[in-house]
N, CA, C, O and the ligand as a Tripos MOL2 file, in Angstrom:
@<TRIPOS>MOLECULE
protein
  269   267    68     0     0
PROTEIN
NO_CHARGES

@<TRIPOS>ATOM
      1 N           3.3440  -10.9140   13.8620 N.3       1 MET1
      2 CA          2.2450  -10.8980   12.9030 C.3       1 MET1
      3 C           2.7380  -10.2990   11.5900 C.2       1 MET1
      4 O           3.4230   -9.2760   11.5740 O.2       1 MET1
      5 N           2.3800  -10.9500   10.5020 N.am      2 LYS2
      6 CA          2.8470  -10.4730    9.2070 C.3       2 LYS2
      7 C           1.9050   -9.4060    8.6710 C.2       2 LYS2
      8 O           0.6830   -9.5360    8.7340 O.2       2 LYS2
      9 N           2.5100   -8.3460    8.1410 N.am      3 ARG3
     10 CA          1.6830   -7.2750    7.5920 C.3       3 ARG3
     11 C           1.0390   -7.7380    6.2820 C.2       3 ARG3
     12 O           1.5640   -8.5920    5.5670 O.2       3 ARG3
     13 N          -0.0920   -7.1520    6.0110 N.am      4 LYS4
     14 CA         -0.8240   -7.5100    4.7950 C.3       4 LYS4
     15 C          -1.2070   -6.2480    4.0510 C.2       4 LYS4
     16 O          -1.3040   -5.1680    4.6340 O.2       4 LYS4
     17 N          -1.4220   -6.3990    2.7630 N.am      5 MET5
     18 CA         -1.9060   -5.2740    1.9960 C.3       5 MET5
     19 C          -3.4200   -5.3030    2.0610 C.2       5 MET5
     20 O          -4.0470   -6.3390    1.8370 O.2       5 MET5
     21 N          -4.0000   -4.1540    2.3710 N.am      6 ILE6
     22 CA         -5.4510   -4.0990    2.4680 C.3       6 ILE6
     23 C          -5.9850   -3.0400    1.5100 C.2       6 ILE6
     24 O          -5.3390   -2.0150    1.2880 O.2       6 ILE6
     25 N          -7.1410   -3.2840    0.9560 N.am      7 GLN7
     26 CA         -7.7150   -2.3190    0.0320 C.3       7 GLN7
     27 C          -8.5950   -1.3460    0.7910 C.2       7 GLN7
     28 O          -9.4440   -1.7430    1.5890 O.2       7 GLN7
     29 N          -8.3780   -0.0520    0.5280 N.am      8 THR8
     30 CA         -9.2320    0.9680    1.1270 C.3       8 THR8
     31 C         -10.1900    1.4480    0.0410 C.2       8 THR8
     32 O         -10.1860    0.9180   -1.0710 O.2       8 THR8
     33 N         -11.0020    2.4390    0.3550 N.am      9 SER9
     34 CA        -11.9660    2.8920   -0.6410 C.3       9 SER9
     35 C         -11.2750    3.5070   -1.8530 C.2       9 SER9
     36 O         -11.8260    3.4790   -2.9540 O.2       9 SER9
     37 N         -10.0640    4.0690   -1.6690 N.am     10 GLU10
     38 CA         -9.4200    4.7420   -2.7900 C.3      10 GLU10
     39 C          -8.1490    4.0720   -3.2810 C.2      10 GLU10
     40 O          -7.8120    4.1640   -4.4620 O.2      10 GLU10
     41 N          -7.4490    3.4040   -2.3880 N.am     11 THR11
     42 CA         -6.1730    2.8250   -2.7970 C.3      11 THR11
     43 C          -5.8670    1.6180   -1.9130 C.2      11 THR11
     44 O          -6.7790    1.0280   -1.3330 O.2      11 THR11
     45 N          -4.5960    1.2490   -1.8090 N.am     12 TRP12
     46 CA         -4.2210    0.1330   -0.9450 C.3      12 TRP12
     47 C          -3.4100    0.6620    0.2210 C.2      12 TRP12
     48 O          -2.7230    1.6790    0.1180 O.2      12 TRP12
     49 N          -3.5040   -0.0440    1.3160 N.am     13 GLY13
     50 CA         -2.7580    0.3590    2.4890 C.3      13 GLY13
     51 C          -2.1700   -0.8500    3.1780 C.2      13 GLY13
     52 O          -2.2940   -1.9800    2.7050 O.2      13 GLY13
     53 N          -1.5190   -0.5900    4.3200 N.am     14 CYS14
     54 CA         -0.8710   -1.6520    5.0750 C.3      14 CYS14
     55 C          -1.7170   -1.9730    6.2960 C.2      14 CYS14
     56 O          -2.2820   -1.0780    6.9250 O.2      14 CYS14
     57 N          -1.8020   -3.2590    6.6270 N.am     15 SER15
     58 CA         -2.6090   -3.6560    7.7820 C.3      15 SER15
     59 C          -1.9340   -3.2720    9.0900 C.2      15 SER15
     60 O          -2.5870   -3.2370   10.1330 O.2      15 SER15
     61 N          -0.6370   -2.9830    9.0500 N.am     16 ASP16
     62 CA          0.1120   -2.7380   10.2780 C.3      16 ASP16
     63 C           0.4690   -1.2820   10.5400 C.2      16 ASP16
     64 O           0.8930   -0.9430   11.6450 O.2      16 ASP16
     65 N           0.3060   -0.4200    9.5520 N.am     17 CYS17
     66 CA          0.6970    0.9720    9.7480 C.3      17 CYS17
     67 C          -0.1720    1.8520    8.8640 C.2      17 CYS17
     68 O          -1.1340    1.3840    8.2540 O.2      17 CYS17
     69 N           0.1790    3.1380    8.8010 N.am     18 ALA18
     70 CA         -0.6530    4.0890    8.0650 C.3      18 ALA18
     71 C          -0.2040    4.2650    6.6240 C.2      18 ALA18
     72 O          -0.6670    5.1790    5.9410 O.2      18 ALA18
     73 N           0.6830    3.4090    6.1540 N.am     19 TRP19
     74 CA          1.1670    3.5200    4.7700 C.3      19 TRP19
     75 C           0.0170    3.3520    3.7740 C.2      19 TRP19
     76 O          -0.8550    2.4990    3.9400 O.2      19 TRP19
     77 N           0.0450    4.2050    2.7190 N.am     20 LEU20
     78 CA         -0.9320    4.0830    1.6410 C.3      20 LEU20
     79 C          -0.1840    4.0990    0.3260 C.2      20 LEU20
     80 O           0.8010    4.8220    0.1720 O.2      20 LEU20
     81 N          -0.6400    3.3210   -0.6050 N.am     21 PHE21
     82 CA         -0.0210    3.3120   -1.9220 C.3      21 PHE21
     83 C          -0.4870    4.5060   -2.7280 C.2      21 PHE21
     84 O          -1.6850    4.7100   -2.9260 O.2      21 PHE21
     85 N           0.4890    5.3090   -3.1990 N.am     22 ILE22
     86 CA          0.1720    6.4430   -4.0610 C.3      22 ILE22
     87 C           0.7020    6.1030   -5.4540 C.2      22 ILE22
     88 O           1.9180    6.0680   -5.6460 O.2      22 ILE22
     89 N          -0.1550    5.8550   -6.4120 N.am     23 PRO23
     90 CA          0.3190    5.5170   -7.7590 C.3      23 PRO23
     91 C           1.1010    6.6630   -8.3670 C.2      23 PRO23
     92 O           0.8210    7.8290   -8.0880 O.2      23 PRO23
     93 N           2.0900    6.3350   -9.2050 N.am     24 SER24
     94 CA          2.8650    7.3980   -9.8390 C.3      24 SER24
     95 C           1.9570    8.1700  -10.7880 C.2      24 SER24
     96 O           1.0760    7.5900  -11.4220 O.2      24 SER24
     97 N           2.1760    9.4940  -10.8860 N.am     25 PRO25
     98 CA          1.3020   10.3170  -11.7200 C.3      25 PRO25
     99 C           1.4790    9.9920  -13.1960 C.2      25 PRO25
    100 O           2.4950    9.4290  -13.6030 O.2      25 PRO25
    101 N           0.4930   10.3490  -13.9790 N.am     26 GLY26
    102 CA          0.5680   10.1040  -15.4120 C.3      26 GLY26
    103 C          -0.3160    8.9490  -15.8100 C.2      26 GLY26
    104 O          -0.8730    8.2520  -14.9620 O.2      26 GLY26
    105 N          -0.4390    8.7520  -17.1160 N.am     27 PRO27
    106 CA         -1.3010    7.6810  -17.6120 C.3      27 PRO27
    107 C          -0.7030    6.3160  -17.3060 C.2      27 PRO27
    108 O           0.5160    6.1970  -17.1800 O.2      27 PRO27
    109 N          -1.5240    5.2910  -17.1850 N.am     28 PRO28
    110 CA         -1.0210    3.9480  -16.9210 C.3      28 PRO28
    111 C          -0.1200    3.4560  -18.0500 C.2      28 PRO28
    112 O          -0.3250    3.7850  -19.2180 O.2      28 PRO28
    113 N           0.8840    2.6600  -17.6740 N.am     29 VAL29
    114 CA          1.8430    2.1540  -18.6620 C.3      29 VAL29
    115 C           1.3910    0.7930  -19.1670 C.2      29 VAL29
    116 O           1.0230   -0.0820  -18.3830 O.2      29 VAL29
    117 N           1.4230    0.6230  -20.4700 N.am     30 GLY30
    118 CA          1.0430   -0.6650  -21.0380 C.3      30 GLY30
    119 C           0.2520   -0.4760  -22.3130 C.2      30 GLY30
    120 O          -0.4190    0.5380  -22.5060 O.2      30 GLY30
    121 N           0.3420   -1.4780  -23.1880 N.am     31 ARG31
    122 CA         -0.3750   -1.3620  -24.4610 C.3      31 ARG31
    123 C          -1.7820   -1.9250  -24.3630 C.2      31 ARG31
    124 O          -2.6770   -1.5190  -25.1050 O.2      31 ARG31
    125 N          -1.9700   -2.8580  -23.4450 N.am     32 THR32
    126 CA         -3.2920   -3.4360  -23.2770 C.3      32 THR32
    127 C          -3.7530   -3.2220  -21.8350 C.2      32 THR32
    128 O          -2.9620   -2.8570  -20.9650 O.2      32 THR32
    129 N          -5.0080   -3.4470  -21.6050 N.am     33 PHE33
    130 CA         -5.5510   -3.2860  -20.2660 C.3      33 PHE33
    131 C          -4.8780   -4.2560  -19.3000 C.2      33 PHE33
    132 O          -4.5910   -3.9070  -18.1550 O.2      33 PHE33
    133 N          -4.6260   -5.4940  -19.7790 N.am     34 GLU34
    134 CA         -3.9470   -6.4760  -18.9450 C.3      34 GLU34
    135 C          -2.5520   -6.0150  -18.5630 C.2      34 GLU34
    136 O          -2.1300   -6.1630  -17.4160 O.2      34 GLU34
    137 N          -1.8370   -5.4530  -19.5390 N.am     35 GLU35
    138 CA         -0.4900   -4.9460  -19.2660 C.3      35 GLU35
    139 C          -0.5210   -3.8310  -18.2410 C.2      35 GLU35
    140 O           0.3200   -3.7720  -17.3440 O.2      35 GLU35
    141 N          -1.5040   -2.9410  -18.3820 N.am     36 MET36
    142 CA         -1.6270   -1.8350  -17.4300 C.3      36 MET36
    143 C          -1.8860   -2.3570  -16.0280 C.2      36 MET36
    144 O          -1.3160   -1.8780  -15.0480 O.2      36 MET36
    145 N          -2.7600   -3.3490  -15.9590 N.am     37 LYS37
    146 CA         -3.0650   -3.9300  -14.6410 C.3      37 LYS37
    147 C          -1.8280   -4.5850  -14.0440 C.2      37 LYS37
    148 O          -1.5530   -4.4380  -12.8530 O.2      37 LYS37
    149 N          -1.0730   -5.3200  -14.8890 N.am     38 ASP38
    150 CA          0.1480   -5.9770  -14.4320 C.3      38 ASP38
    151 C           1.1660   -4.9720  -13.9270 C.2      38 ASP38
    152 O           1.7510   -5.1510  -12.8590 O.2      38 ASP38
    153 N           1.3740   -3.9110  -14.7010 N.am     39 ASN39
    154 CA          2.3510   -2.8980  -14.3060 C.3      39 ASN39
    155 C           1.9350   -2.2250  -13.0130 C.2      39 ASN39
    156 O           2.7610   -1.9760  -12.1350 O.2      39 ASN39
    157 N           0.6550   -1.9360  -12.9040 N.am     40 PHE40
    158 CA          0.1390   -1.2980  -11.7050 C.3      40 PHE40
    159 C           0.3540   -2.1910  -10.4970 C.2      40 PHE40
    160 O           0.7950   -1.7350   -9.4420 O.2      40 PHE40
    161 N           0.0350   -3.4800  -10.6630 N.am     41 ARG41
    162 CA          0.1760   -4.4210   -9.5570 C.3      41 ARG41
    163 C           1.6400   -4.5470   -9.1150 C.2      41 ARG41
    164 O           1.9490   -4.5950   -7.9240 O.2      41 ARG41
    165 N           2.5340   -4.5980  -10.1230 N.am     42 ARG42
    166 CA          3.9550   -4.7270   -9.8060 C.3      42 ARG42
    167 C           4.4410   -3.5090   -9.0300 C.2      42 ARG42
    168 O           5.1640   -3.6350   -8.0420 O.2      42 ARG42
    169 N           4.0340   -2.3220   -9.4930 N.am     43 GLU43
    170 CA          4.4560   -1.1020   -8.8270 C.3      43 GLU43
    171 C           3.9160   -1.0630   -7.3920 C.2      43 GLU43
    172 O           4.6280   -0.7020   -6.4540 O.2      43 GLU43
    173 N           2.6720   -1.4340   -7.2490 N.am     44 ARG44
    174 CA          2.0360   -1.4260   -5.9390 C.3      44 ARG44
    175 C           2.7090   -2.4320   -5.0050 C.2      44 ARG44
    176 O           3.0140   -2.1170   -3.8540 O.2      44 ARG44
    177 N           2.9350   -3.6490   -5.5140 N.am     45 ASP45
    178 CA          3.5320   -4.6820   -4.6770 C.3      45 ASP45
    179 C           4.9500   -4.3230   -4.2530 C.2      45 ASP45
    180 O           5.3430   -4.5830   -3.1160 O.2      45 ASP45
    181 N           5.7250   -3.7220   -5.1680 N.am     46 SER46
    182 CA          7.0980   -3.4050   -4.7860 C.3      46 SER46
    183 C           7.1150   -2.2310   -3.8180 C.2      46 SER46
    184 O           7.9540   -2.1870   -2.9180 O.2      46 SER46
    185 N           6.2010   -1.2770   -3.9890 N.am     47 ALA47
    186 CA          6.1310   -0.1660   -3.0430 C.3      47 ALA47
    187 C           5.7460   -0.6900   -1.6610 C.2      47 ALA47
    188 O           6.2690   -0.2370   -0.6430 O.2      47 ALA47
    189 N           4.8340   -1.6410   -1.6440 N.am     48 PHE48
    190 CA          4.4200   -2.2270   -0.3650 C.3      48 PHE48
    191 C           5.5840   -2.9630    0.2860 C.2      48 PHE48
    192 O           5.8110   -2.8380    1.4900 O.2      48 PHE48
    193 N           6.3190   -3.7320   -0.5130 N.am     49 ALA49
    194 CA          7.4360   -4.5110    0.0240 C.3      49 ALA49
    195 C           8.5510   -3.6080    0.5440 C.2      49 ALA49
    196 O           9.2510   -3.9670    1.4910 O.2      49 ALA49
    197 N           8.7180   -2.4340   -0.0720 N.am     50 ARG50
    198 CA          9.8190   -1.5460    0.3060 C.3      50 ARG50
    199 C           9.5060   -0.6890    1.5150 C.2      50 ARG50
    200 O          10.4270   -0.2710    2.2170 O.2      50 ARG50
    201 N           8.2370   -0.4100    1.7840 N.am     51 HIS51
    202 CA          7.9440    0.5580    2.8400 C.3      51 HIS51
    203 C           8.2930   -0.0030    4.2120 C.2      51 HIS51
    204 O           8.2570   -1.2100    4.4510 O.2      51 HIS51
    205 N           8.6290    0.9160    5.0960 N.am     52 ASN52
    206 CA          9.0030    0.5450    6.4530 C.3      52 ASN52
    207 C           7.8840    0.9650    7.4020 C.2      52 ASN52
    208 O           7.6030    2.1530    7.5560 O.2      52 ASN52
    209 N           7.2470   -0.0220    8.0370 N.am     53 CYS53
    210 CA          6.1000    0.2650    8.9030 C.3      53 CYS53
    211 C           6.4290    1.2910    9.9910 C.2      53 CYS53
    212 O           5.5680    2.0780   10.3840 O.2      53 CYS53
    213 N           7.6560    1.2810   10.4700 N.am     54 ARG54
    214 CA          8.0100    2.2040   11.5630 C.3      54 ARG54
    215 C           7.9600    3.6650   11.1340 C.2      54 ARG54
    216 O           7.8560    4.5640   11.9680 O.2      54 ARG54
    217 N           8.0360    3.8930    9.8230 N.am     55 LYS55
    218 CA          8.0060    5.2750    9.3440 C.3      55 LYS55
    219 C           6.5910    5.7940    9.1670 C.2      55 LYS55
    220 O           6.3970    6.9820    8.9100 O.2      55 LYS55
    221 N           5.6140    4.9360    9.2990 N.am     56 TYR56
    222 CA          4.2200    5.3450    9.1120 C.3      56 TYR56
    223 C           3.3820    4.9440   10.3120 C.2      56 TYR56
    224 O           2.4960    4.0950   10.2110 O.2      56 TYR56
    225 N           3.6740    5.5720   11.4630 N.am     57 PRO57
    226 CA          2.9430    5.1730   12.6660 C.3      57 PRO57
    227 C           1.4600    5.4930   12.5510 C.2      57 PRO57
    228 O           1.0620    6.5010   11.9670 O.2      57 PRO57
    229 N           0.6770    4.6290   13.1100 N.am     58 ARG58
    230 CA         -0.7740    4.8550   13.1270 C.3      58 ARG58
    231 C          -1.1270    5.7000   14.3240 C.2      58 ARG58
    232 O          -0.7200    5.4130   15.4500 O.2      58 ARG58
    233 N          -1.8980    6.7580   14.0660 N.am     59 LEU59
    234 CA         -2.2300    7.6600   15.1530 C.3      59 LEU59
    235 C          -3.0790    6.9700   16.2050 C.2      59 LEU59
    236 O          -2.9110    7.2090   17.4010 O.2      59 LEU59
    237 N          -3.9780    6.1250   15.7690 N.am     60 GLU60
    238 CA         -4.8720    5.4920   16.7460 C.3      60 GLU60
    239 C          -4.1600    4.4830   17.6280 C.2      60 GLU60
    240 O          -4.7100    4.0060   18.6200 O.2      60 GLU60
    241 N          -2.9050    4.1600   17.2460 N.am     61 LYS61
    242 CA         -2.1810    3.2070   18.0730 C.3      61 LYS61
    243 C          -1.5350    3.8630   19.2890 C.2      61 LYS61
    244 O          -0.8630    3.2080   20.0840 O.2      61 LYS61
    245 N          -1.7550    5.1790   19.4180 N.am     62 CYS62
    246 CA         -1.2350    5.8760   20.6000 C.3      62 CYS62
    247 C          -1.9280    5.3550   21.8470 C.2      62 CYS62
    248 O          -1.3460    5.3570   22.9320 O.2      62 CYS62
    249 N          -3.1510    4.9130   21.6990 N.am     63 ALA63
    250 CA         -3.8810    4.3690   22.8430 C.3      63 ALA63
    251 C          -3.2250    3.0530   23.2560 C.2      63 ALA63
    252 O          -2.8340    2.2540   22.4050 O.2      63 ALA63
    253 N          -3.1070    2.8330   24.5580 N.am     64 PRO64
    254 CA         -2.4720    1.5980   25.0110 C.3      64 PRO64
    255 C          -3.2790    0.3750   24.5440 C.2      64 PRO64
    256 O          -4.5080    0.3640   24.5960 O.2      64 PRO64
    257 N          -2.5650   -0.6310   24.0980 N.am     65 LEU65
    258 CA         -3.2330   -1.8370   23.6080 C.3      65 LEU65
    259 C          -3.5410   -2.7720   24.7530 C.2      65 LEU65
    260 O          -2.6820   -3.0700   25.5820 O.2      65 LEU65
    261 N          -4.7370   -3.2140   24.7870 N.am     66 ALA66
    262 CA         -5.1020   -4.2370   25.7780 C.3      66 ALA66
    263 C          -4.5640   -5.5720   25.2990 C.2      66 ALA66
    264 O          -4.7200   -5.9170   24.1280 O.2      66 ALA66
    265 N          -3.9420   -6.3160   26.1720 N.am     67 SER67
    266 CA         -3.3840   -7.5870   25.7300 C.3      67 SER67
    267 C          -3.9080   -8.7440   26.5650 C.2      67 SER67
    268 O          -3.5370   -9.8940   26.3270 O.2      67 SER67
    269 ZN          3.2720   -1.0560    7.0180 Zn       68 ZN68
@<TRIPOS>BOND
     1     1     2 1
     2     2     3 1
     3     3     4 2
     4     3     5 am
     5     5     6 1
     6     6     7 1
     7     7     8 2
     8     7     9 am
     9     9    10 1
    10    10    11 1
    11    11    12 2
    12    11    13 am
    13    13    14 1
    14    14    15 1
    15    15    16 2
    16    15    17 am
    17    17    18 1
    18    18    19 1
    19    19    20 2
    20    19    21 am
    21    21    22 1
    22    22    23 1
    23    23    24 2
    24    23    25 am
    25    25    26 1
    26    26    27 1
    27    27    28 2
    28    27    29 am
    29    29    30 1
    30    30    31 1
    31    31    32 2
    32    31    33 am
    33    33    34 1
    34    34    35 1
    35    35    36 2
    36    35    37 am
    37    37    38 1
    38    38    39 1
    39    39    40 2
    40    39    41 am
    41    41    42 1
    42    42    43 1
    43    43    44 2
    44    43    45 am
    45    45    46 1
    46    46    47 1
    47    47    48 2
    48    47    49 am
    49    49    50 1
    50    50    51 1
    51    51    52 2
    52    51    53 am
    53    53    54 1
    54    54    55 1
    55    55    56 2
    56    55    57 am
    57    57    58 1
    58    58    59 1
    59    59    60 2
    60    59    61 am
    61    61    62 1
    62    62    63 1
    63    63    64 2
    64    63    65 am
    65    65    66 1
    66    66    67 1
    67    67    68 2
    68    67    69 am
    69    69    70 1
    70    70    71 1
    71    71    72 2
    72    71    73 am
    73    73    74 1
    74    74    75 1
    75    75    76 2
    76    75    77 am
    77    77    78 1
    78    78    79 1
    79    79    80 2
    80    79    81 am
    81    81    82 1
    82    82    83 1
    83    83    84 2
    84    83    85 am
    85    85    86 1
    86    86    87 1
    87    87    88 2
    88    87    89 am
    89    89    90 1
    90    90    91 1
    91    91    92 2
    92    91    93 am
    93    93    94 1
    94    94    95 1
    95    95    96 2
    96    95    97 am
    97    97    98 1
    98    98    99 1
    99    99   100 2
   100    99   101 am
   101   101   102 1
   102   102   103 1
   103   103   104 2
   104   103   105 am
   105   105   106 1
   106   106   107 1
   107   107   108 2
   108   107   109 am
   109   109   110 1
   110   110   111 1
   111   111   112 2
   112   111   113 am
   113   113   114 1
   114   114   115 1
   115   115   116 2
   116   115   117 am
   117   117   118 1
   118   118   119 1
   119   119   120 2
   120   119   121 am
   121   121   122 1
   122   122   123 1
   123   123   124 2
   124   123   125 am
   125   125   126 1
   126   126   127 1
   127   127   128 2
   128   127   129 am
   129   129   130 1
   130   130   131 1
   131   131   132 2
   132   131   133 am
   133   133   134 1
   134   134   135 1
   135   135   136 2
   136   135   137 am
   137   137   138 1
   138   138   139 1
   139   139   140 2
   140   139   141 am
   141   141   142 1
   142   142   143 1
   143   143   144 2
   144   143   145 am
   145   145   146 1
   146   146   147 1
   147   147   148 2
   148   147   149 am
   149   149   150 1
   150   150   151 1
   151   151   152 2
   152   151   153 am
   153   153   154 1
   154   154   155 1
   155   155   156 2
   156   155   157 am
   157   157   158 1
   158   158   159 1
   159   159   160 2
   160   159   161 am
   161   161   162 1
   162   162   163 1
   163   163   164 2
   164   163   165 am
   165   165   166 1
   166   166   167 1
   167   167   168 2
   168   167   169 am
   169   169   170 1
   170   170   171 1
   171   171   172 2
   172   171   173 am
   173   173   174 1
   174   174   175 1
   175   175   176 2
   176   175   177 am
   177   177   178 1
   178   178   179 1
   179   179   180 2
   180   179   181 am
   181   181   182 1
   182   182   183 1
   183   183   184 2
   184   183   185 am
   185   185   186 1
   186   186   187 1
   187   187   188 2
   188   187   189 am
   189   189   190 1
   190   190   191 1
   191   191   192 2
   192   191   193 am
   193   193   194 1
   194   194   195 1
   195   195   196 2
   196   195   197 am
   197   197   198 1
   198   198   199 1
   199   199   200 2
   200   199   201 am
   201   201   202 1
   202   202   203 1
   203   203   204 2
   204   203   205 am
   205   205   206 1
   206   206   207 1
   207   207   208 2
   208   207   209 am
   209   209   210 1
   210   210   211 1
   211   211   212 2
   212   211   213 am
   213   213   214 1
   214   214   215 1
   215   215   216 2
   216   215   217 am
   217   217   218 1
   218   218   219 1
   219   219   220 2
   220   219   221 am
   221   221   222 1
   222   222   223 1
   223   223   224 2
   224   223   225 am
   225   225   226 1
   226   226   227 1
   227   227   228 2
   228   227   229 am
   229   229   230 1
   230   230   231 1
   231   231   232 2
   232   231   233 am
   233   233   234 1
   234   234   235 1
   235   235   236 2
   236   235   237 am
   237   237   238 1
   238   238   239 1
   239   239   240 2
   240   239   241 am
   241   241   242 1
   242   242   243 1
   243   243   244 2
   244   243   245 am
   245   245   246 1
   246   246   247 1
   247   247   248 2
   248   247   249 am
   249   249   250 1
   250   250   251 1
   251   251   252 2
   252   251   253 am
   253   253   254 1
   254   254   255 1
   255   255   256 2
   256   255   257 am
   257   257   258 1
   258   258   259 1
   259   259   260 2
   260   259   261 am
   261   261   262 1
   262   262   263 1
   263   263   264 2
   264   263   265 am
   265   265   266 1
   266   266   267 1
   267   267   268 2
@<TRIPOS>SUBSTRUCTURE
     1 MET1         2 RESIDUE 1 A MET
     2 LYS2         6 RESIDUE 1 A LYS
     3 ARG3        10 RESIDUE 1 A ARG
     4 LYS4        14 RESIDUE 1 A LYS
     5 MET5        18 RESIDUE 1 A MET
     6 ILE6        22 RESIDUE 1 A ILE
     7 GLN7        26 RESIDUE 1 A GLN
     8 THR8        30 RESIDUE 1 A THR
     9 SER9        34 RESIDUE 1 A SER
    10 GLU10       38 RESIDUE 1 A GLU
    11 THR11       42 RESIDUE 1 A THR
    12 TRP12       46 RESIDUE 1 A TRP
    13 GLY13       50 RESIDUE 1 A GLY
    14 CYS14       54 RESIDUE 1 A CYS
    15 SER15       58 RESIDUE 1 A SER
    16 ASP16       62 RESIDUE 1 A ASP
    17 CYS17       66 RESIDUE 1 A CYS
    18 ALA18       70 RESIDUE 1 A ALA
    19 TRP19       74 RESIDUE 1 A TRP
    20 LEU20       78 RESIDUE 1 A LEU
    21 PHE21       82 RESIDUE 1 A PHE
    22 ILE22       86 RESIDUE 1 A ILE
    23 PRO23       90 RESIDUE 1 A PRO
    24 SER24       94 RESIDUE 1 A SER
    25 PRO25       98 RESIDUE 1 A PRO
    26 GLY26      102 RESIDUE 1 A GLY
    27 PRO27      106 RESIDUE 1 A PRO
    28 PRO28      110 RESIDUE 1 A PRO
    29 VAL29      114 RESIDUE 1 A VAL
    30 GLY30      118 RESIDUE 1 A GLY
    31 ARG31      122 RESIDUE 1 A ARG
    32 THR32      126 RESIDUE 1 A THR
    33 PHE33      130 RESIDUE 1 A PHE
    34 GLU34      134 RESIDUE 1 A GLU
    35 GLU35      138 RESIDUE 1 A GLU
    36 MET36      142 RESIDUE 1 A MET
    37 LYS37      146 RESIDUE 1 A LYS
    38 ASP38      150 RESIDUE 1 A ASP
    39 ASN39      154 RESIDUE 1 A ASN
    40 PHE40      158 RESIDUE 1 A PHE
    41 ARG41      162 RESIDUE 1 A ARG
    42 ARG42      166 RESIDUE 1 A ARG
    43 GLU43      170 RESIDUE 1 A GLU
    44 ARG44      174 RESIDUE 1 A ARG
    45 ASP45      178 RESIDUE 1 A ASP
    46 SER46      182 RESIDUE 1 A SER
    47 ALA47      186 RESIDUE 1 A ALA
    48 PHE48      190 RESIDUE 1 A PHE
    49 ALA49      194 RESIDUE 1 A ALA
    50 ARG50      198 RESIDUE 1 A ARG
    51 HIS51      202 RESIDUE 1 A HIS
    52 ASN52      206 RESIDUE 1 A ASN
    53 CYS53      210 RESIDUE 1 A CYS
    54 ARG54      214 RESIDUE 1 A ARG
    55 LYS55      218 RESIDUE 1 A LYS
    56 TYR56      222 RESIDUE 1 A TYR
    57 PRO57      226 RESIDUE 1 A PRO
    58 ARG58      230 RESIDUE 1 A ARG
    59 LEU59      234 RESIDUE 1 A LEU
    60 GLU60      238 RESIDUE 1 A GLU
    61 LYS61      242 RESIDUE 1 A LYS
    62 CYS62      246 RESIDUE 1 A CYS
    63 ALA63      250 RESIDUE 1 A ALA
    64 PRO64      254 RESIDUE 1 A PRO
    65 LEU65      258 RESIDUE 1 A LEU
    66 ALA66      262 RESIDUE 1 A ALA
    67 SER67      266 RESIDUE 1 A SER
    68 ZN68       269 GROUP 0 **** ****
């Protein structure tokens, strides 16, 4: 199953693990609102692509999965 990015109430997370996107601190980068959105999306997407699901185990997955 392919992991997906999911939106939570505060940020974005991974559908397969407990990873959450933490935006870099400081004001958004860009001269226009569109640029800021683009930069934010790029940063978020690359952080998502780089993270390793095995490093962010989900606590609730400790329960045995019914198959
Ligand atoms: Zn993940």
